[in-house]
C-alpha positions in Angstrom: 56.0 61.1 -14.3 57.4 61.9 -10.8 55.9 59.8 -8.0 55.2 61.0 -4.5 58.4 59.4 -3.2 60.4 61.0 -6.0 58.9 64.4 -5.1 59.9 63.9 -1.5 63.5 63.2 -2.4 63.7 66.3 -4.6 62.3 68.4 -1.8 64.8 67.0 0.7 67.7 67.6 -1.7 66.6 71.2 -2.3 66.4 71.9 1.5 69.9 70.3 2.0 71.3 72.4 -0.8 69.8 75.6 0.6 71.2 74.8 4.0 74.6 74.2 2.4 74.5 77.6 0.6 73.5 79.3 3.8 76.3 77.6 5.7 78.9 78.7 3.1 77.7 82.3 3.2 77.6 82.3 7.0 81.1 81.0 7.4 82.6 83.2 4.7 80.6 86.4 5.2 79.6 86.5 8.9 82.4 84.5 10.6 85.0 85.6 8.0 86.6 82.1 8.1 88.4 80.6 5.2 86.9 77.2 5.8 83.3 76.0 5.7 81.4 73.3 7.4 82.1 70.9 4.5 81.2 67.7 6.3 77.6 68.7 6.0 77.9 68.9 2.2 78.5 65.2 2.0 75.0 64.5 3.1 73.2 65.9 0.0 76.1 64.5 -2.2 75.7 60.9 -0.8 71.9 61.0 -0.9 71.8 62.3 -4.5 74.3 59.6 -5.6 72.3 56.9 -3.8 69.0 58.1 -5.3 70.0 59.1 -8.8 73.5 57.5 -9.1 75.7 59.5 -11.6 73.4 62.5 -11.3 74.8 62.9 -7.8 78.1 64.1 -9.4 76.2 67.2 -10.6 75.3 68.0 -7.0 79.0 67.5 -6.0 80.1 69.8 -8.7 77.5 72.4 -7.7 78.5 72.3 -4.0 82.3 72.3 -4.9 81.7 75.3 -7.2 79.8 77.1 -4.4 82.8 76.6 -2.0 85.4 77.8 -4.5 83.2 80.7 -5.8 82.4 81.9 -2.2 86.0 81.8 -1.2 87.1 83.8 -4.3 84.4 86.4 -3.6 84.7 86.9 0.1 88.3 85.9 1.0 90.4 85.5 -2.2 93.5 86.1 -0.2 93.2 82.8 1.8 92.0 80.5 -1.1 94.3 77.5 -1.0 94.7 74.2 -2.7 92.7 72.7 0.2 89.6 74.3 -1.1 90.1 72.9 -4.6 91.0 69.5 -3.0 87.8 69.7 -1.0 85.7 70.4 -4.1 87.5 67.5 -5.9 86.8 65.2 -3.0 83.1 66.0 -3.3 83.2 64.7 -6.9 85.2 61.6 -6.0 82.8 60.7 -3.2 79.8 61.2 -5.6 81.4 58.9 -8.2 82.2 56.2 -5.5 78.7 56.3 -4.0 77.1 56.3 -7.4 79.1 53.3 -8.4 78.1 51.4 -5.2 74.5 52.5 -5.7 74.4 51.1 -9.2 75.8 47.8 -8.0 73.2 47.6 -5.2 70.4 48.6 -7.5 71.5 45.9 -10.0 71.5 43.3 -7.3 68.1 44.4 -6.1 66.7 44.3 -9.6 68.2 40.8 -10.1 66.6 39.7 -6.8 63.3 41.2 -7.8 63.5 39.5 -11.2 64.2 36.2 -9.6 61.4 36.7 -7.1 59.0 37.7 -9.9 60.0 34.7 -11.9 59.5 32.4 -8.9 56.1 34.1 -8.3 55.1 33.4 -11.9 56.1 29.8 -11.5 54.1 29.5 -8.3 51.1 31.3 -9.9 50.8 28.8 -12.8 51.1 25.8 -10.4 47.8 23.9 -9.8 48.4 23.6 -6.1 48.5 26.0 -3.2 52.0 27.4 -2.3 52.6 29.5 0.7 55.7 30.8 2.6 55.0 31.3 6.3 57.4 33.3 8.5 58.7 32.1 11.8 56.2 34.5 13.5 53.3 32.6 11.7 52.6 35.4 9.2 52.2 34.8 5.5 55.2 36.0 3.5 54.1 34.9 0.1 51.2 33.0 -1.4 50.5 32.0 -5.1 47.5 32.9 -7.1 45.9 29.4 -6.9 46.2 29.5 -3.2 44.3 32.8 -3.1 41.6 31.5 -5.4 41.3 28.3 -3.4 41.0 30.1 -0.1 38.8 32.9 -1.5 41.1 35.8 -0.5 43.1 38.5 -2.4 46.9 38.3 -2.0 47.0 41.6 0.0 44.4 40.2 2.4 46.7 37.2 3.3 50.2 38.6 3.1 51.3 39.7 6.6 48.4 38.0 8.4 48.6 35.1 10.8 48.3 31.9 8.7 46.9 29.8 11.5 44.4 32.4 12.8 43.2 33.1 9.3 42.8 29.7 7.5 43.3 26.9 10.0 40.2 25.5 11.7 40.0 26.4 15.4 39.8 22.7 16.4 43.3 22.0 15.0 44.8 25.5 15.3 46.9 25.0 18.4 48.2 21.6 17.4 49.2 23.0 13.9 51.0 25.9 15.6 53.0 23.6 17.8 54.0 21.4 14.9 55.1 24.6 13.0 57.2 25.9 15.9 58.8 22.5 16.4 59.7 22.4 12.7 61.3 25.9 12.9 63.2 25.1 16.1 64.6 21.8 14.8 65.0 23.1 11.2 63.3 19.9 9.9 59.7 19.6 8.8 57.9 16.3 8.5 58.8 14.8 5.1 55.6 12.8 4.9 52.4 14.0 3.2 49.5 14.5 5.5 45.9 15.6 5.4 45.5 19.2 6.8 42.1 20.9 6.9 41.8 24.7 6.0 38.9 27.1 6.1 38.1 29.3 3.2 36.8 32.9 3.5 33.2 31.6 3.0 33.6 29.2 5.9 33.9 26.0 3.8 36.3 23.5 5.2 38.7 21.9 2.7 41.1 19.0 3.1 44.6 19.5 1.6 47.3 16.9 1.0 50.0 18.9 2.7 53.8 18.8 2.5 56.3 21.4 3.7 60.0 22.2 4.1 62.0 24.6 6.2 64.0 27.5 4.6 66.9 29.3 6.2 67.6 33.0 6.1 70.8 34.8 5.3 72.2 34.0 8.7 71.6 30.3 8.2 68.9 30.1 10.8 65.4 28.7 10.0 63.3 31.6 9.0 60.4 30.3 6.9 58.4 27.3 6.0 57.2 26.8 2.5 54.2 24.6 2.3 52.2 23.1 -0.7 48.7 21.7 -0.5 46.5 19.9 -3.1 42.8 20.0 -2.6 41.6 16.4 -2.1 38.3 17.2 -0.5 36.3 15.7 -3.3 38.5 12.6 -3.4 38.1 12.1 0.4 34.3 12.5 0.1 34.2 10.1 -2.9 36.3 7.5 -1.0 34.0 7.8 1.9 31.0 7.3 -0.2 32.7 4.4 -2.0 33.5 2.7 1.2 30.0 3.1 2.4 28.7 1.7 -0.9 31.2 -1.2 -0.9 30.3 -2.1 2.7 26.6 -2.1 1.8 27.3 -4.2 -1.4 29.4 -6.7 0.7 26.5 -7.0 3.2 24.1 -7.9 0.4 26.6 -10.3 -1.1 27.2 -12.0 2.3 23.4 -12.4 2.8 22.9 -13.7 -0.7 25.9 -16.1 -0.5 24.8 -17.4 2.9 21.2 -17.9 1.8 22.0 -19.3 -1.6 24.5 -21.7 -0.2 22.0 -23.0 2.3 19.4 -23.5 -0.4 22.1 -25.2 -2.6 23.0 -27.5 0.2 19.4 -28.5 0.8 18.8 -29.0 -3.0 22.0 -31.0 -3.4 21.0 -33.3 -0.5 17.6 -34.0 -2.0 19.1 -34.5 -5.4 21.5 -37.1 -3.9 18.6 -38.9 -2.4 16.6 -38.9 -5.6 19.5 -40.1 -7.9 19.9 -43.3 -5.9 16.3 -44.3 -6.5 15.9 -43.3 -10.2 17.0 -44.8 -13.5 17.1 -43.9 -17.1 16.0 -40.5 -18.2 14.8 -39.4 -14.8 18.2 -40.3 -13.3 19.9 -38.2 -16.0 17.6 -35.2 -15.3 18.5 -35.4 -11.6 22.2 -35.6 -12.4 21.9 -32.5 -14.6 20.1 -30.9 -11.6 23.1 -31.8 -9.4 25.5 -30.4 -12.0 23.6 -27.1 -12.0 23.7 -26.9 -8.2 27.4 -27.6 -8.2 27.9 -24.8 -10.8 26.0 -22.4 -8.6 28.2 -23.3 -5.7 31.3 -22.8 -7.9 30.1 -19.3 -9.0 29.6 -18.3 -5.4 33.0 -19.6 -4.5 34.6 -17.6 -7.4 32.8 -14.4 -6.4 34.0 -14.9 -2.8 37.6 -15.4 -4.1 37.5 -12.2 -6.2 36.1 -10.3 -3.2 39.1 -11.4 -1.1 41.5 -10.5 -3.9 40.1 -6.9 -4.0 39.5 -6.4 -0.3 43.1 -6.3 1.0 46.7 -6.0 -0.2 48.9 -9.0 -0.8 50.7 -10.2 2.3 52.7 -13.2 1.1 54.4 -15.7 3.3 56.1 -19.0 2.8 53.6 -21.6 1.7 54.3 -25.4 1.4 53.6 -25.9 -2.3 53.9 -29.7 -2.0 51.2 -29.8 0.6 48.9 -27.6 -1.5 49.3 -29.9 -4.5 48.8 -33.1 -2.5 45.6 -31.7 -0.9 44.2 -30.9 -4.3 45.0 -34.4 -5.6 43.1 -35.8 -2.6 40.0 -33.9 -3.6 39.8 -36.0 -6.9 40.2 -39.6 -5.8 38.7 -41.0 -9.0 40.9 -38.9 -11.4 44.1 -40.0 -13.0 46.7 -37.4 -11.6 50.4 -37.9 -11.7 52.7 -35.8 -9.5 56.3 -36.2 -8.8 56.7 -35.1 -5.2 58.9 -32.0 -4.7 59.0 -30.5 -1.2 59.4 -26.8 -2.0 57.9 -23.6 -0.6 56.8 -20.5 -2.4 55.8 -16.9 -1.4 52.0 -16.8 -1.6 49.0 -16.7 0.7 46.0 -18.8 1.7 44.4 -18.4 -1.7 47.1 -20.4 -3.5 45.0 -23.6 -3.5 42.5 -21.8 -5.8 45.1 -21.8 -8.5 45.4 -25.6 -8.5 41.6 -26.1 -7.9 40.9 -24.2 -11.1 43.6 -25.7 -13.2 43.2 -29.3 -12.1 39.4 -29.0 -11.9 39.2 -27.6 -15.5 41.4 -30.4 -16.8 39.2 -33.0 -15.2 35.8 -31.3 -16.0 36.5 -30.4 -19.6 38.7 -33.3 -20.5 37.5 -36.5 -22.2 36.7 -39.6 -20.2 39.9 -41.1 -18.9 41.9 -37.8 -19.1 45.3 -37.9 -17.4 46.6 -34.9 -15.5 50.3 -34.4 -14.8 51.7 -31.8 -12.4 55.4 -31.0 -12.5 57.4 -28.7 -10.2 60.9 -27.4 -11.0 62.7 -25.3 -8.3 65.1 -22.6 -9.6 67.0 -19.9 -7.8 64.4 -17.2 -7.6 61.3 -18.8 -9.0 59.5 -22.1 -8.9 58.1 -23.3 -12.3 54.9 -25.3 -12.2 53.1 -27.0 -15.1 49.7 -28.6 -15.1 49.3 -30.8 -18.3 46.3 -32.9 -19.4 45.5 -35.2 -22.3 42.1 -33.5 -22.9 40.9 -31.7 -26.1 43.4 -28.9 -25.6 43.0 -25.1 -26.3 42.7 -23.9 -29.9 45.3 -21.3 -30.9 42.6 -18.7 -31.5 41.4 -19.0 -27.9 44.8 -18.9 -26.2 45.4 -15.0 -26.3 42.1 -14.3 -24.4 41.8 -17.4 -22.3 42.7 -15.7 -19.0 40.6 -12.6 -19.6 37.3 -12.1 -17.7 34.4 -14.1 -19.0 36.5 -15.6 -21.8 35.2 -19.1 -22.7 36.6 -22.0 -24.6 34.9 -23.7 -27.6 34.1 -26.9 -25.7 30.4 -27.4 -25.1 31.1 -27.7 -21.4 33.1 -24.6 -21.2 32.6 -22.6 -18.0 31.7 -18.9 -17.4 35.3 -17.8 -17.7 36.0 -16.7 -14.1 38.2 -19.7 -13.0 41.2 -18.9 -15.2 40.7 -15.2 -14.7 41.0 -15.7 -11.0 44.0 -18.0 -11.5 45.9 -15.4 -13.5 45.0 -12.7 -10.9 46.4 -14.8 -8.1 49.6 -15.7 -10.0 50.3 -12.1 -11.0 49.4 -11.0 -7.4 52.2 -13.2 -6.1 54.7 -11.8 -8.6 54.6 -14.6 -11.2 53.3 -15.2 -14.7 51.2 -17.8 -16.4 50.6 -19.0 -20.0 48.9 -21.8 -21.8 50.7 -24.0 -24.4 50.1 -27.2 -26.2 51.1 -30.3 -24.3 52.5 -31.6 -27.6 54.0 -28.5 -29.4 52.0 -27.7 -32.6 49.2 -30.2 -31.8 46.6 -28.5 -29.6 44.1 -31.3 -30.0 46.4 -33.6 -27.8 46.0 -31.6 -24.6 46.8 -28.3 -22.9 49.7 -27.4 -20.7 49.3 -24.5 -18.2 52.7 -23.2 -17.1 53.3 -20.6 -14.4 55.9 -19.3 -12.1 55.8 -18.4 -8.4 58.4 -16.6 -6.3 60.5 -19.1 -4.4 61.7 -18.9 -0.8 65.4 -18.4 0.1 65.1 -21.0 2.8 61.9 -23.0 2.5 60.6 -24.5 5.8 61.0 -28.3 6.2 57.9 -30.4 6.8 58.1 -33.2 9.3 57.8 -36.6 7.7 54.4 -38.2 7.8 56.0 -41.7 8.5 59.1 -42.7 10.5 60.9 -43.6 7.2 61.3 -40.5 5.0 59.9 -40.7 1.5 62.2 -40.4 -1.4 62.2 -36.8 -2.9 61.3 -38.1 -6.4 58.5 -40.5 -5.5 55.3 -40.3 -7.7 52.0 -39.5 -6.1 48.9 -40.6 -8.0 45.3 -40.1 -7.3 44.4 -43.3 -9.0 46.7 -46.0 -10.4 
């Protein structure tokens, strides 16, 4: 099937051949010259070789034959080797141009093949890909981009990208950013959120990233950009923030009001327990225990909220001061700690770790339980252990002890948030925690909680509390 372009080429060639024949006849018959205007013959020969490659040789042979035949018919006496050489030159030129044409066509086909392959790669991608020329017009866009924006490919290619899909409010700023990137040959490497407008007028938010491409002359010529539709995610995050803020408001109100009620109830319970005896006194003590448990739950919820509300920003914390402060909160307990002035990388929630571990040992241990805290400073980490002589942790409970709402087998076991928070904090700081038997193989003789915390390269020195510095290995006890 001959296309319109092919028909035009055939028509042009026929006209050129007719002109060549007329020129040959005119020079030989009218002017009676032995030469013809052969330079004109190269035009149809070269065009035929470019358009149809080796078929152009047939045109060269035809024109060469016309020259020789006309010379033999009209002026055979002056036919020279120059006429045969001219005819031969037609054929040589046709072969040379056909060879170059074939090479050029092969390169064009290879370029088209690579371009089609790249286009197929872009079409199957789940993001928008667009190539924008330096004059702001669209050079190429993939299928997903067309579907996302609601246009056909032919409706976008060649049109001004910014005037077509960029919201008017940010259009000028985006154009300036584009022009600066082209001029400096360096686009922003960071992802950013760019709005676009679809054909239906809907505004979408794309996570956008682009890079500058150079042309054949090495100068910046295009920018290829990719965008992922994150509109739904942005809306969901906004709704989530709103819901979280509302939930936090309710929690703040509840925590404030419940704590006030607990404080009042605890005050009255303290007054009642002093004037009661026997069963009534025991009932009031149980009431006080329930109020304290309510206060502990609110404190745990507040700690979890802080853990989830912001990223970890650790700094050097005086571990020795944290441990000593926790020991001071239990003046009636038997706690042994060998003082080790060392600092770790943590934050203001570090005391919660020792409050949970020491508090659990005292609360769930038998009367007279002894708690021992040890600190060993190594190169990169500080190893800490909190051991007690209580009932210990059964082997069956150990694997799930630090999970949320996990409870021990002791009748006074808590709600499972304390150790869950402890593990969250230790992992948050970059350490690890585990529970073992204080005496290996004998869980009934007490538990040992061992964990690591990142150490400081140069821990800060605390000023001595007394004029005479304490020995680094002196033992601090809450009760002798």
